[in-house]
N, C-alpha and C positions, 0 to 999 in steps of 0.2 A: 518864455519858451517852454515847450512841453516835449518830453521824450517818453514815448511808449517803448518798453523793452520786452520783446517776446523771448522767453527763456524757460527752460525746465527747472531753473533754480531761482525763483522770484525772491527768495529770502536774501539773495546777494545784493539786492538793491534797496536803498541807494548806496549801502556799504560805505566805502571810504569817501564817497562824495558828500556824505553828511558832515564831514569835518572841514575845517579851514574856510577859505573864501567861497568854495562851492556850497558848503553847508550853510553859510550865511546867506547866499543867494537863494537857496531853497527856503530857508526860514523867512526871508523877506518877500517871498512870493514871486521872485523874478524867474524861477525855474521850478518846474514840476516834473518829477520822475515817476512814471507809473509802470511798475512791473506787471507783465501779463503772463500768466502761467499757461504755457502751451498745452499742458496736459488737460486743462479745462476744456479743450476742444477735441480731445480724443474720442473715439467712437466705441470703445469697449470698456469693460469694467476694470481692466488692468491699466487703463489710461495710457495706452501704448502710442508713442509718437514716432517710432522708428521700425524699419523692417529690412529684410535682406535685399541686396541689390539684384535686379534682373540681370542675367548674364553671368552671375556668380562673382566671386571675388571676396576678399576679406572685409570685415567691418559691416556696419549698418548704415542705413540712409534715412534721413528724416522724411516722414510721410507727407504727401501733399495736402491731404484733407485738413489736418489741424492748422497747418501754416496758412492756407487760403482762408479758412474760417476765422482765425485769429485776426488777420489783417482786415478782413471784411467787417468783423465786429468792432474793431477800433474805429474804422472809417465811419461806420454807422453811428457810433456814439459821438464822434467828433463832428459829424454833419458835413464832412468834406473829404476830399481825397488826400489823405496824409501820405507823403512819399515814404518809400521803404528803403532802408539802408541795411545791407546784408554784410555781416562781419565774417570774413573768410580769408584763409591764407592765399587764395587765388585772386583777391581783390586788388585794386589800385593801392599802392603805398600811400597811406594817409599822411598828409602834409599840412603845414600851417595854413596854406591857402584853402585847404578843404575845411579846416576848422572855422575859418572866417566865412566861407560860403554857407556852412550850416547855419550860422547866426544871421546872415543877411538875406538868404533866399527863402526861408520859411520859418514860421513860428512853431511848427510841430513836425516831429519826425518819428518814424517807427524804426527801431533798431532790432534786427533779428539776429539772435546769437546762435550761430551754427554749432552743431555737435556731430559726433560720429564721423563718417566719411564725407558728410555734406548733406545737401538737401536735394529732394527730387527736382530734376532739371525743369520740370514744368512750372514749378513755383518760381524759380529764378528767372526764367524767360518771360513769365507773364506779369509778375508783380514787383520784382526788384528794380528799383530806380538807380541805386548806386551800390557798388561793392568796394569795401575797404579792407586793407590788411595793415597791421601795425609793424610789420617786419618780415623778413625772409626766414621765418621759422613757423613751426606748427604748435599750437596750444591745444589744450583739452577741449576748449570751447570758446565762444565769442564773448563770454561775460567780461573777462578782464579787458579785452580790446574795447568793449562798449564803455566801460568805465573810463578808459584812457581818452576815447574820442569825445565823450561828454565833458570831461574835465577840460580838454583843450578848447572846446567850443564855449562852455559856460564862462570861463575867465575872460573871454572876449566881449561878453555882453556889456553894454553901457552901465557903468556904476559898480560893477562887480569887484574890480580891483581898487576902486577909489580914484586912481589916477589912470584914466583911459589912455593917455598918451604913452604910458610905459610899454604897452604891448607892441608899439611900433618899433621898439628897440630890441625885441625878443630875437633869439636865434631863429633863423629861417624867415623872418619877416621881410628881409631884404636879400634873400637867397644866400645868406651866409650865417656864420655863427656869431653870437654876441662876444664881446671882448672880455676883459678880466677886470676884477674889482678888488678894492682894499677898503678896510674900515679900521676903527680904533682898536688897539693902540697904534701909534705912529711907528714904534719899534717893538718887535717881539722876538726874543731869542737871537738878537743880532740881525734880524731881517727887517728891512725898512721899506717904507712906502716910497715909490718913485717921486722924485722932486717935482715933476710937472704937475702931479695931482695936488700938490700943496701950494702951487704958484698963484692960484686964483685967476689965471689967464684962461678964460673959457674956450677961446678959439684954439689955443695950443692943446688944451685938455681934449677937446673934440678930435683934433687931428691924431693925438696919441692913442685915444680909444679906438679910432677907426683903424689905425695901423695895427693895433693889437688884435682887433677883430679879424682883420685880413690874415694876420699871422696864425691865429687860432684855426681859422678855416683851412688854410693851406696845410697846417700840421695834422689836423684831425680828419677833415673832410675835403681833400683836394678835388673831389668830384664836383664840389659846389663852386669852385673858384671861377670857372669859365662863365657861368651865368650870373655872377655876382653883380648887383647894382651898386655903382659908386654913389656916394652922397653928393647932394647938390653943393655948389660952392658957397662960400660965405657972402 
């Protein structure tokens, strides 16, 4: 899988993705992250990529020329139409299903990291295929959201986690949150592990974990309960 990241801060990539399982995926050649400096496509000696908005108002807007030409340059190099994802607070809330879609629908993506007040609308209307937000808040730019989205997608690629089945138990994989877990020691500061987890009875353990998963979802994210998928019977 290949990610082209259009940004005015190319030095931020791969950044934290160079560590952990994502870093191993990059080292193994399963993933390639290619930062593209938007200022390389500016048309003046100051490498300007933003300007004041028509109609007035606060802030600056990312100019259309560098954005259009950066995307066109990537597609020319790739020899195909690589789809564009724009990271913006106005985008669709990014979900686990979107991470899986990125893995399954294409082997290359262009991520555009927004800055300032946003981008010239002509770019968004003409070249953007998808728009994602990572939450109902505003950040300085799309670079951190880009890291988050790539991390979520990369870990779903076959072989990245070692045990591909584990991703099916992740929070949000079945419209709810994952349950709770315990590990050694069996007792710590008077706190013990639930007996069912020590029983060796896998069916009962499965039911207990599902009940705790449901309880966690109801406690933290009640908005997810209505659409929650129940597990298949034994």
